[in-house]
N, C-alpha and C positions, 0 to 999 in steps of 0.2 A: 159492413158497419155504415151507419148513416151519420154523416158529418155535416154540421152547419159551419159555413165559412163566411164570416163577415169580412168586408174589405176585399172582396174577391177580385176587384179591378185594381187594387193597390199594388205597390211594389212587392211586398211579401206575399200577398194573396195570390198573385199571378205565378209566383215561383212555387208556392205550396200546392196549388190546385192540381197541376199535372202529376205531382208525386202521389197525391192521395188517389187520383184516378188510376195511376199505374199499379197501386197496391190493391185495386179492386173495390174501393169504397164507393158508395153513392154520396155525392156531394151536393148539398143545398147551398148554392152560391148566392149570397146577398149582395145586390148592387142597387145603387140609387136610380140608375137609368138602364133598363134592359137593352135599349137600342145601341149602347156602346159596349156591351159585353163581348169581349174579343173571342171567346171560345164558341164553337158551334153550339147554338142553343138546343140542337137536336141530339147532342152527344148522349149516348145511352147512360152514362154515369152521372150526368149533371141535371139538377133541377134548379131553375133560376127563380129567385125570390126578389121582387122589386120592393125595396123598403128604404125609407129615409129615417134613420134612428133619431134624428132631431125632432121629427114630428110624425111618428108612425100612424097610419090610419087606424081609427077606432076599431074597425072590424078585422084588422090584420092579426094573424096568429101564426106562429111557427108550426110546422108539422109535428105532431106529438111523438113520432118515432125516432127523434134525434138521440144519438148515443153520445157524441162529443161535439162541443161547440168551440170554435176559435174566435176570440175577440181581437181583431186586428185593426181597430178604428182609432185613428189619431188625428188631431186637428191642429198640430203645431204650426202649420203654414197659414192659418187663417188670421186675418186682421182682427183686432179687438180681443175680447175675452175668450181665448180659445179654451181656457181651463173649464169655464162653465159649459161650453159646448161638449167637451169630453165627458163631463159628469152627466150631462143630460143624455148623451148617447148611451152611456153605461147603465144609467137608471132604466131607460126604455128597454135596453137589451135584457136586463135582469127580469123585468116584468114579463117579457115575452118568453124567455127561456124557462122561467118557473112553471110555465104551462105545458111543459114537455116532459118526456121521460129521460132527459139528458142526465148522463152520469158524471160528466166532467166538463169544466170550462178551462180552456188554455188561453192565457193572455201573455202577449209579448210586451214587456214593460221596459223601463230604463233602470240602470244601476243607481241605487240611492243610498250609498254608504257614507256619504259626507254629512257633517253636521248642518252645513248651509247648502241648500239645493237651489237650482235654478227654477224659474216658474214652470218650465217644461217638465223637469223631473218631479217637482212637487205635484204637478197635475197627474202624471203617470201613477205616482204613489197613491194619490187620492182615488183614482179609478180602481186601483187594486182593492181599496177599502169598500167601494160600492159593489164590486163583483163578489167580494167576500160575504156580503149580506144575502147573496142568493142561497137558495136551498141546495144548489148544486155545488159539489166540491170544486175548488179552483186550484189550478197549477199555474204559477207565475214564473215565467222565464225573463230574466232581466239582462238586457244586452246594452253595450255601449255603441261604439262606431261599427257599423256593418259594412264590410268591404265586398263589393260585387259590382259587376257591370250594370250600370243603370241606377245604382243607389245614390242618394243625395250626397252622402259624404264622399263616395268614390268620385263622382263627377265634379264636385267642388275642388277636391284635391287635384284632380286631373287638370282642371282649368288653371289653377294656380301654378302648378309645376310646368305645364306646357306653354303658358303665356308669359311667365315672368322669370327671366334668367337670374335677376337679383330681386329679392323681396325685402322690403322694410316693413316688418310685420308687427302686429300687436304682441304684447308680452304673454297673452294666453296661449301662444304657440309652445310655451314651456309646460303647459298643463299635461298631466299624465292620463293615459287611457289604455284600455286593453281591447284592441280591435278584434273582431271575429268575422270570418268569411261567411258569405251568404249561404254557401253549401252547408256549413256546420249549423247555421241557424235553422235551416229547413230540416236537418237531421234531428236536432233537438225537438223541434215542434212536433214532428211526426213520431218521434221516438217515445215521447211521454204519454201518448194516447192510451187511455184505459190501463195505466199502471197505478194500482191503488196506493203504492208507497209514495207516489208523488202528489196525491190528493192533499189539498190545503197546505201545500209547501211552496216556497219560493226559492229559486236558484239563480245565481249569477252565472251567465255563460259568456265566455270570451276565449280568445286565442291564448297561446302559451307565453306571449310577450307583453310586458308593460312598456309602452313607448310614449314619448311626448309627441304632440302634433308636429313639431319641427322635425323629429326623427322620422315620422311617417312621411312627411313631404320629401325629405332627402332620400329615403329608401325608395319611394315611388319614382323619384328622378333617376335613381340608379337602375331600376328595372327598365325605364324608358331610355337609358343610356344618354342622359342629359346631365350637364354640370350646372348646379344651382347653388346660389349663395343666399343665406337668410340672416338678416340682422333683426333682432327683436328690440323694440323700443317701448318704454313705459308710458308714453305720452298719448297714446290713442285711447280716447274715451270709447265706451261701448257703442255709442251712435256712430262715431267715426269708423270704428272697426266694422260695423254693419254696412256702412256705405262702401268701405274697402272691399268687402266680400261681394256686395251687390253689383258693383260696377265691373269687377274683374271676372266674376263667375256667372253661371247661368241661374243662380238662385234668385228667388223673389225676395223683396225687401223684408216682408214679415218673417219669412223663414230665416233670412240672414240675422235678423235681430234675435230670434229665439236661439239660433245656433251659437251666436256670440255669447249670449247669456249662459248657455249650457257649457260652453267650452272653457269657462272659468272654473269649472268644478271637476276635480279628479274623478274618473269613473274606472275604478279598479275592482276586480271581482273578489268576493269572499271565496275561500277554497270550498270545494264540494266534490263528491265522487260521481256526479251525474254522468259525465262523459265516459268514465270507466264502466258504469252500470249499463249504459246504452251502447257501448262499443264504438264510441266516436273518437277519432283522432283529430283534435283541433289543428287547423292550418296555421302556420306562421304567417305573419303579415305579408312578407314578400311573396310567399306561395299564393296567397289569396289574390294579390294584385296580378301576378303572372297568369293565374287562372282566369281572372276577369278579362284580361287583354286577349287571351286565347279565344274567349267567347266573342269579343268584339271583332277580332280579325276574321272569324268565321261567320260574322253577321248573324249570330244567333242569340242576341241579347233578348231575354224573354220578357223583361219588363223594365220600365224606367220610372223613377219618381216624378219626372217631368210630365208624364202622361196622366198622372193622377189629377183629377179635377181640383182637389183641395190644394195642390201645390201652388197654384197661381190664382186661387179664389175664383175659379171658373164656376159659373152657376151650374148646379146639378140639373137644371132644366134646359141645358144647352141644346138638346135635341129638339126643343120646340122651334129652333131656328132652321130646321131642315127645309121648311117651305120658304123659299126666297120671296119676299114681298114684291108685288107688281106695281103698286100705286104709292105715290108720295116719295119716290126714290129717284136718284140719279143713276144712270147706267152707262157703262162703257163696254160696247160689244165689238168683238173682232171675229171674223170668220175666214178660215183658209181651207183650201182643198187638200185632202189627205188620201185620196183614193189609192188603194193598194198598199198603203203604208200605215194602216191603223195600229198594228201591234208595235211598230217602231215608235210612233208618236206617243202611244199610250205608255210605253216603257219610259220615255223621257218625262212624261207628266208624273209618273209614279216615283221618280227620283228627285223631284223638284225640292228645292230648299236644302237646308243642312249644308254639308260639304259641297254638294253639287251646285248650290246657288240657284239663282232665278233666271239663268240663261241670258239675261240682258240687263245692263245697268246695275250690276252687283254693287258698285260703289254707292249708288243712290239708295239701294236697299239697305246697305250697311249704315249709311247716314240716317236713314229713317229709323233703323233699329237703335242707333245711338241716341237720337232725339227722344225716342220712346222711353229709353232708360232714364234720361234726364228728368222726365216728368213722372217717374214711378211706374212705367210700364214694363213689360216682360222683355222687350228688345229681341234681338235675333239669336242670342246665345243659347237658347234651349236646343236649337237644331232639331234633329229628329232621331228616333230610336233606331230605326232600321234604314238601310241604304235604299232599298227598293220595295219595301212593304209598307202599306198604310192600312189603318183600321179606324172605324169611327171612334172618336174620343182622343186619338193621338195628338200630341203637341207637334207642331211643325213651324219652327221659328216663332213668329208672333201670330200664327194662325192656329186654329184647332180644327181637326178633321171632323166634318159632319157626315159626309157620305163618301165612301171609297168603294165604288162598285166597279170592279175590274171588268166583269162580264158585261155589264151595261155601259161600260166605257164612260163613266162619269165620276169626277172628283169635285166635291164641294167643301170649301173652307170657310170658316167664320173668323173674323178678326178679333184677337184679344189684345191688340195694341190700344193705347189711349187715344180715343177718338171722340169728337162731338157728334156721335151717331153710331150706327151699326153697319158693318161692312161684310160682304160675302165675295168670294172669288170662286168661279165655277169653270171647269173644263169639261166639255162634253163632245164626244165624237158621235155624229149622227149619220146613218146610212140611208141614202135615198135612191130613187130609181136611176139617177144620173151619176151617182158616186157618193163618196163620203166626205164630210167636212168636220173640222174642229171649230167649235164655237167657244170662245173665251169671253166670259162676262164678269165684269166687276160691278157690283151693286152697292150703293150707299144710301142708307136711310138716315137723313140728317135729323139732329135734335135742334130745332129752332133756327134762329138766324146764324149763330156761330157755326152750326153744321153746314149751312149753305155757303157761308163765306169760306169755310175750309175746303169744300169741294171745288169751288171756283178757283181757289188759290193753287191747288195741286193739279188741276185739269191739264195745264200745259205740259207738266211732267208725264202725265198719263199717256199723252200722245206718243212720246218716245218709249216709255217703259213697256206699255202694254203691246204696242206694235212690235217692238223689238223682241218681246218675249214670245209672242205667238209665231213670229217669223222663225225664231230659233227652234221652237218646238216642232215646226213642220218643215224645216229645211231638209232637203233631200240628202245631202251629204253629211248631216250632223251625226255625231257618234253618241 
């Protein structure tokens, strides 16, 4: 079967793709930037299509032989009018899919059973209407909270539970929802393919339990063997609630605002027989959490919402920055000998950030992350998805990975913190006739006078931080 997969680099797309390939399908994976596609582009079952559905090229067309198309594009994390963005992407998608032989569109939407909906849920419902105007039959699966390692809801709940023994929380923690495990979501998505009885139908999908967000937090704490106390208060405005989420968790502020808006709405499933028809046994919430942590402990988290460019308004043209500028920049270069220890040093570099930290001056790095949060930046709380694996496009604290070439012994990061300029951090091991060296280069391209003043102000700290970091990376007895 020929399957079109939009959002192939997104949280759901990265989980669905290997399942489709394992089933023997040919997948046309749509990505905005092919340079950050994490799967081997030469994989026999994958055809990569580079397309931005906000503004597709006039001469772009989908392959005509498509059988099924998954529409997994969401813009909830964008600043501004995300609803109009979602409608635009859906309209462009419909125009393109109408030019193929596609027999079914499958869309993952949100549960919309309340009279008053959030902007986010209204937008998802509006997209359903646009897709319904296609000549291709549409199957809509509506889900609420998705529980799985790396999902936005899972990581936010994890941040709250693991960081706060006592929570004075907004009253929306009493809102009801019907969470579903990511494993079940993938089973539903793949299970409805080319089933005529699901054409032009919509189904609510969820687990067997209806829980409040407070109950979810407390059950999560029980799984983690933590004692937590939660007091809900009615005085937190939506904006205060958004700041509460933003500063405590790894979420971006636009996502926090949209989440708070949605969390005031009950998301409970209408009964249906789809799970029975597909032979799916929905996981209970506690089971889904335990399964997620088993993946984390084995370091096999397949995807994370934080790595999606849209999660933090990362430009889709980020890979344009892989060429570090040479002129008009400030640079801090450090070089150390690593002859005979290349793999050891490389292993340390590949573990940098996240729980490992930055090898030197971690308190200063955390302070910089806190200050970044204060001015609306991403801070350090994103961490990293894998302990010792990196791929282009991955989030790494307040950096984004541009190049992760293990064989070429080069790691290049681009700063996503709030700066009066653009910044790169590069680690490269070079072999010469006399031995091997690690070159660590921080590059800053300032924007005007403020950018220059910023660099001069932080330069004294760089002397300690960057020297300490490269010394720790190349230290002979470091572990």
